[in-house]
N, C-alpha and C positions, 0 to 999 in steps of 0.2 A: 592546415590540418584537415583531416577528413571528418565529415559529418554526414548524417542522413537527415535531410530537411524537406520541408514542403512549403509551398508559396501561397496556399489558400486552403481554407477548410474544405473537406471533401469526404465523400464516401470512398471506400476502397475500390469500388467499381469504376471510378473515374480514371481516365488515362493519366499516367505519370503522377500519381498522388505523392509518392515519396521518391526522392532523388538522392543519389550518391554525389556529394559535393566536396569541393575544396574551398576552405575559407581561411582568413588570416589567423595566425596564432593568437593566443590570449595571454594576458598578463594579470597576475593576482593583485587584488586590492588589499587594503591593510590587514583584514582578518581572513583573507581567502587562502585556500589551498588550491594549487593547480594539480589536478589528479589525472594520471594516465589511466584511462578507463579500461579495465580488463574484462568486465562482464556487466550486463544490465538485465533487468527483468521487466516484464510488461504488466501493466495494471489497467483496470477500467479507466483510470484517470488519463492514460495515454490516448485511449480511444475518444474520450470526452473532448480532450484538447484538439485532437485531429479534426473533429467535426465542428468545433465551436470557436476556435481562436479568431481574433480580428487581424487580418493580414495587413502588411505594409508592402506596397508595390516594390518588387525586386528584392525583397528581404526574406531570407529563409527562416522558417520557424524550426527549431531543433527540439524535438520532443524527448521524453525519457525522464524518469524520476529515480528509480532504484539504480544503484551502481555499486561496484566494488572495484578497487584499483590501488595504485601506488602513488603516493605523494611525490611529485616531481619538483615542486617549488612552493615556497610559502611567502605570504605577505609579511610586511615589517612588524606587524603587531601580533602575529600568531605565536601562541605560547603552548598549545596543546600537542602539536605535531611537528615533525621534521621530515625532510626529504628521505625517501626510502620506506616510510611507514606504509603498511598495508591497511587500507581503510574500507569502510562501507557506510552508506548514507542513502537518504531518500530525496535529497535535493530541495529546490525552492521553486515554486510555481512562477515566480516573477523573473527567473533567470533562464538562460539557455540550458537545455537539458543534457541528458547523459548519452544520447545517441551520437557520440562523438569520440574522437581519439583522446581529447583532453577536455576537462570540464573545470570551471571555477565553482567552489562551494565554500560557504562560511564554516569555519572550524567548529562553531557552536552547535552544528547539526550533524556532526561527523563523529564516528568512533573507530578505534582500531577494530578490524574485522576479527571474527573468531579464528584463533590459530588453527583449530582442527578442521576448518572448512576450506575448500578451494574457493577461488574467486567466483565461479559460477554458482556454487552452493550458497555462498554468502550473499550474492546479489539478489537472491530470491527473498530476502528477509526484511530489509529496512522499512519500507513504506508500510507493509502490513503489520510489522512488529510495533512500530510507533503508533499506528492507528489503534491496534488492539489494546496496547498498554494504556494509552491515554483514555480510551473508552472505558476500560475496566477500572483503572485505579484513579483517574482524574475525574471523569464524568459521572460514572456510577458510584464512585467513592467506596469501592470494595476494599477491604483491608488486605494488605499484603502479608501473606503468611497462612499456613495451613490451619492454624488454630484461631485465627482472628475472624473468620467469616463463616456464617451459616446461611442456609437457604439454598435456593435453586436459581441458576441462570439458564435462560433459554436463548440459544444462539441461532438466529434465522439465517440459513445458508452457511452451514458449517464447513462445507468442502471448498469454499472459495478461499482466496488468499488471506483476507483478514480473519475469516472464520477459522482457518487452519491454525493461525497463531493464537486466536482468542481461546480456542479449546485448550491448547497447551497451557497458556497462562492460567486460565481458570482452574484446570485440573492440577497443575503442578505447583502453583503459587498461592492458592487459596483453599479454603475448606468447603467451597460450594459444590453442590451436586450439579453436574454439567449435562444439559440436554441440548443436543444439536438437531437441526433439521436437515434432511436430505431426501432425495426422491428416487434414486437409482441404487441398485445393489453395490456398484463400485464406489459411489459417494458415501453410502452408508458405511461400508467397510473402511473407507479412508477416515471418516470421523471417529469411528471406534478405535482405529489404530493410533489416533492422536490423543486418545484418553477420554472421550465422551462416555459418560455413564449410560446414557440412553440416546437413541436417535429416533426422531419421529418424522413423518412425511409432511413437508410444507405444502403439498397440494391438498391436504385435508385440514379441517379446522384445528388450530394449534391447541385449543383447550381440550378438544377430544383426544388429540395425541398425547397430551400430558396425562389425562385420566387413564389412558390405556397402560401407561407405565407406572401408575399408582401415585401420581403427583397431582395435587389439587390446583395449585397456583405456582407461578414463577415469581420470585421476588425481584428478579432483574431480567429484562429482555433486551437483547442486542438486535436491532433491526439493520441487517446488512444489505438487504435487497427487498424490493416489493413492499415497503412499509405501508404505502397507501392501500394496497390491496389487502394487506394482512390486518389493518386496523380493527375491524370488527372482532376478530378472534384474539387479537392482542388485548383488547379491552376486557374480554372474558377471561383470558389466560393469566393476566397479571394480578398479583396479590394487592390487597389494599395497602396503601402507602408504599407501593413498589416504585421502581425506577426503570425508565425506558430511555435508551440511547440509540440514535440512528446515524448512519453515515451516507445513506443514499439520497437521491434527488427527486422526491415526489413533487409533482407540480402543485398539488394541494394535499394538505395533511390535516384532517379534522381531529384535533386532540381533545375537543370539548367533552366527549364521553368519558375521558379519563378523570374528570373532575370529581365524580362521586367517590372514586377510590383514592382521591388525593395522590395521584401518581405524578411524579416529576418527569419532565421531558428534557432530554439533553442532546445537543448536536455535537458531533465530533468531526473535525477536519484537521488532519495533521499538518496542513500547510499554514495554519493560522499563525503559529509562533514566528515562522520565518517571514511570512508575508507582511506582518505588522511589526517585526523586530521587537517582540514583546520582551519585557525585562527578564522573563524566565526562559528565554529562547534556549539557553544552554541545557535546559532539562532534557532536550532530545539527545544531546551528546551523552548525558548521564544514563538515560534509559537504554540507549543502544549499547553503551558499555556494559550495563547489567545483562542485556540480552546476550552479548558476546561471551560474557563470563559463564552464563547459564548453559550456553551451547557447549562451551569447552568442558563444563562439568557434566555433560551428558544429561542435563535436565530438559533441555529443549533440543529440537532437531530442525534442520532445514525443511522447507516445504517445496523445494524444487522437484518437479515431476517431469518436465519436458525441456530438452535442450535443442535449440535449432541451429547451432553452429555459429560461425562468425557473423557480426553485424554487417548488414547491407540493406539497401532499400527493399530488396526482395525478401530477405528473411524477417525483417521487422514487419513488413506487410503480412507475412504469413503468421507472425505472432499476434498481430492485431485481429486477424480472422479468428484465431483460436479464442482470444478473449471475448470477441463479439458473439461467438457461438453460444455462450452461456452454458457450455457443457464441459469446460475445462476444470480440472481438479488441481488444487495447489497452484504452483507458479511456473510460468514459462520463461526461460532464460536464454540469452545469447551471449557468446563470448565477444571479445574485442574484435577489431577489424582484422581481416585476413590480409591478402596481398593488396597492394595499393590499387585504387580504381582510377580510371580516367573519366572525369565528369563531362557529360555533354551539356552541362549548364553552368560551367565554372565561371562564366562572366558575372554571375551573381555572387558578390563578395561579402555580403553582410549576414550576420546572425541576428534574428529578432530578439530584442530584450523583452521577454514575455512579461506582460502586465497581469494584474489580478483579474480573475474571472469569478463568476458567482460561486458555483459549487462543483466539486469534482467527486464523482463516485469512486470510492477507493477499494471496494470489495474485490 
């Protein structure tokens, strides 16, 4: 089968970072689905892994998390899906990724894709939806339902992938006042179109931005990027007994100043459930099913903004550059492979079974 792989961590400027390869076919394990991948999207986690994975000589690393496709084959213990089902999912950081013709994925982290979306539209959603949902409802403990929650949520970097879903969840599924941050006219407009009540500039102190829109404090703050740089104004902006959740990778994060306000701090990493095979791993199947139903009910919308065509080493590298630029809005998606490729490195016949790494920036 065809994959896009790499043989060592690298910057994109290095020669032959990503390669079009042919590798042996794959066989599903007991609870696995073998999925024919029809579309993938790119995340900062892909960039992080490209730069930081530990290589094995002669073994290709296949990146990719988000995917949408068709179930080709199921393992003997699978009970939730059958061949022919159209699905979407965000994968497992410990297993080969979605930049491939076929991928193995545990059924407990997969859902039927939204019926009203194409594969490319659906592929934009899983990783960011899971991250935003877990951050909002599991980590921050916001009540699900428009009459169960009161207060203000501040979403730092609202126009990114996770922010784009978090704005929608907070606005459509809770009673919170939603404040997002952005710094350009186009990102401000994007956040407003997704449902933000207010947008403030994250290049200015967050507390001052809140005051300009008539809000004294935020009860909840979602740190999706730059949490270490933003900490002084987060301390000022958050309400006493507030909740702060973050997904990024600060080298140092001084949360001691939050003590006086008795603020709780929460990490969110959507790979934790699959990485550690937690007893509640199937929660990701259930929440993605809810997301699909909400999309089909026109409550939520896809965050696809850029489509780069069929997967190849060249187009995936192009997508990585967009993600690394820090100026992308929403999600960048690629469709499945086009015409077969002839690999100049086909003598490498293995796929790296990815192992756990520290943290992966998901925004």
